[in-house]
N, C-alpha and C positions, 0 to 999 in steps of 0.2 A: 331554092337557088336556080338561076337561069340555066336551062339545059345546055346552051352553048358554052357557058362557063365550065360546067361539069365536063363537057366533051373536051374542051381545051386542056383541062386539068388532067383527065385520064390519058389523053394523047401525049401530054408532056411526060407523064410517068412511063408510059409504054416506050416513048422515044428514048428516055434516059436508060431504061432497062435494056433496050435493044443495043444501045451504044455501049453499055457497061459489059454486056456479054459478047458483043461482036468481036472484041479484042482479046477474048480469053485464050490463053495458051496453056497447054498441059505439058508437064515434064515429069519424067520418071527417073529416079536415081537409085541405083543398086550399088551396094558397097559390101566389102568383106574386110575384116580386120582379124589378124592372128598375132599371138605372142609366143615367145619361146618356151612357155610352160604349159601349153595345152589350152590356153584361152582362145576363143574364137567367137566372132559375131557375124551374122549375115542379115542384112537389112535392106528394105525396099521402101521408098517414100514417093508418093505422087503429089504434085503441087499443081493447083489451078490458079492461074494469075490473070487478073483483069486489068490490063494496061499497067500503069505505074502506081495505082492507088490501092489495090487490094490483092490478096492471095490467100488461099486456103490449102493446107497440106494435111495428109493423113499417111501413116506408115506403121510398120511393125517389123519384127525380126525375131531371131533366135540367137541365144548366147550359150556359151559353155566356158566355165572358168574353174581352175583346179587349185588346190592347196594340199599340203601333206596330210591334212585332217579332213578333207572332204572335197567333193566335186559338185558344182551347181550347174544345173541345166535350166535355163530360163527363157521366157517369151516376153517380148516388149510390144506395147501399143502406144501410139502417140498421135496427137492432133494439134494443129495450131492455125491461127488466123492473123493476118497483118492488114492494117489500114494505115494509109499515109496521105497527107495533104498539106501543102504550103510549108514543108519542112518539118512537120510534126508526124510522128508515127506511133502506132499502138499495136502491140503484139500480145496475144493471149495464147497460152499453151498448156497442154495436159499430157502427162506421160504416166505409164504404169508398167511395172516390171514384176513378173511372177516367177518364183523359183522355189520350190519346196525346200526348206520350210519358211521361206521369206517372201514378203510382198512389199514393194515400195511404190508410192504414189506421189506425184508432184503436180501442183497447179501453180502457174506463175503468170505474171504480166510484166511487160516492159514498155516504158514510155520514153520516146526518143525525140530529140530536136536536132535538126541539121541546119547549119549555116555555112555557106561556102564549102570549104573542104573539111569542116569539123563536125562530128556527130557526138552528142552526149546523150546518155540514157540512164534512167533509174530502173532498178529491178526489184521485184518483190515476189517471194515464193512461199507457199505453204506446203510442207513436206511431211509425210507420215509413213511409217513402216511397221509391219507386224512380223513377229516371229512365232511360229507354231512350235510347241514343245510338249513333252509327255511328263507330267508330274508323277505318274506311276505307270504300271504296266498295262492298265486298262483304260486310260482316258487321255485326252489331249486338251491343252489349253492354248491361249493366244495372248502374247504380250504386245501391247500397242505403245508406240512411241511417236510423238508428234512434235514438230518444230516449225519455226518461221525463219525465213532467210531474206536478207536485204542486201542490195549491192548496187553497183554502178558500172558503167563502161564508157570508154572514150576511144574514138577512132579518128585518125587524120589521114586524108587521102590527098596526095599532091603529085601531079604528073603521073609517073609510073610507079610511085611508091605508096605503100599503105602501112601504117603502124597503128597498133591498137592494144588495149588492155581492158579486161573486165574481171570482176570478182564478186562473190557472194559470200556473206558470213551468216552462219546459222546458229540458232539457239534451240536446244532440246531440253526443256525444263526437267523432264522425267529423268534424263541421263544425268543431269547435274545432281539430282537427289541421290541417285545410286552412287555417284562418286563420293558424296558426303558420307553416306552410310559405310562405304569402304574405308574411308579415312578413320572413322570412329572405331571400326572393328579391328583394324590391323593391329592396334596396340593392345587389344584385349587378350588375356591369357586363354589359351585353348582355342584360339581362332582357327578356322579351317586352313589347311595347307594351301600354299599358292599353287596356281595352275602350272602345267608343264613349262619348262624354260622356252619351249617353242614360241610362246606368246607372251606379250606384256601382261601385267595383271589386269584382268577384266573386272570392271567395277560392279558387275551384276551378281557375282557369285558370293560375295561376302556380306556380312551384316544381316539385318532383318530382311532385306529383299531376297537374299539367297534362301532364307527359310520360307518366305511367302511364295516364291516361285521356284520350288524344287524342280529340277529337270531342265530349267532354261539354259543353264551353262553349256551342256553338250551341244544344244542347237546353235547357240551363238558362236561357239568355237568352230563349228563346221561352216558357218556363214561368213563371219567377219574377215578372216584371213583370205578366203577365196575372193571376196570383193576387193580387198585392198591390194592384193598382189598384182592384179591385171588391169591394164588400161581399158580392157573390154568392159569391165563393170565398175570402174573407179568411181563414177558419179552415182552409183545406185545405193550406196550405204548411207550411214548417218555421218555427215561431214561437219566439222567445225567451220571450214571454209574451203573454197576452191577458187583459184586465181589463174587466169590465162593471159598470155601476152603473145602478140603476133607481129611479125615483120614480113612484108611481101613486096616483091618486085616483078613487074610485068615486062615481058619482052615480046611485043606483038601478040601473037596467039598463045604464047607460053608464059607461065608465071611460076615463080618460086616462092614458097611459103615456109617460114621458120616459126615454130610454135614452142612455147614453154607452158607447162601446167604444174601448179603447186597445190596440193590438197592435204588436209589433215583429217584423219579419221577420229570421230568423237568417241567411239567405243574403245578402240585399241590404243588411242592416243599415239598414233604413229603418223609420220609425215611422208608423203609420196611426191616425187618430182618426175616429170616426164619431159623429154626433149625430142622433137620430131622435125622432119623436113618433108615437104611434099612438092611434087612437080605436076602442074596442071597444064593440059594441052587442049585447046579448042580446035575442033575439026569442022569448019563451016559454021552454019547457023543452027544446026540441030543436034550436034553430038560433041561431047567433051569427056575427058577422062583424066584421072589423077592417080599417081602412085605416092605412097607414104611410107616412110621408114623412121624408126626412132628407138630410144632406149628409155626404160622406166626404172627408177630406183626407189626402194623403200626399206623398211625394217627387215623385210624378207629377202633382200638381195636385189640384184639388177636383172632385168630381162629385156631382150630386144622385141620389137613388134614391127609389123608391116601391114599395109593394106592397099586395096584397089577400089576405086570408085568410078562408075560409068553413069553418064547422064544423057538422056535423050529428050529433046524438046520438039513439040510439034503443035 
């Protein structure tokens, strides 16, 4: 190949790379969320943005959530990238949450299309989680559950108004088998007694599975209610679905957001609804903050929550 052609080719790549990184902006977002029953989360995320067509973000945090039968202390890690061009967008993301005796991991992708004021997207996720338990006094085992989630979202932006909704529906085949074994065993004479009235019947403790995985029930009992009771960890458990709706109105540098979330826990078979409002204020080109307050309602009662988020861009 002619050297001049090679030189032009390499110069073009270098020029494109320089242009791509010349417009890179970095933002750091720190947030805190608390609820009325001892749940709390502290998170920090850093995003690198290259113009309007790509960005990469990494983050992590610590959480604590409580229930009458246990307290969970967890750490989270997450990463995501976004690409967009000519109205099409692609987002890939990964998250992991660790809290003894529970680990949750999610890998997802989102493909979107924007035309004028309307954005449509399809969502696919692979989610799995593990529960450590003690089958006897001298050993520990691990129960693994895996599932897939598929969903969609729609958002419409016009003038100062934004309205949108998204939802993901999950299927955990292993949990379905445990539910079937529960149904078969409940009618059997001499079946084990039901768990305390504190909880709905857990599908894992009855039938053949309860015999194959002795000791799993106490671990699940300590994990599932703590996850479900708090918005801090609402999306960390095994969900049948999670649906969000948003309505927002901008007033210059101030915006008001109203949000509703509906989710159903696949293990405890309970439904959770949360309602919140947040006020965001932009201070110049480099700093913004928002305050959030709301209420969450589930089988375990209602609780209030609130949070603060600060973002610095440079």
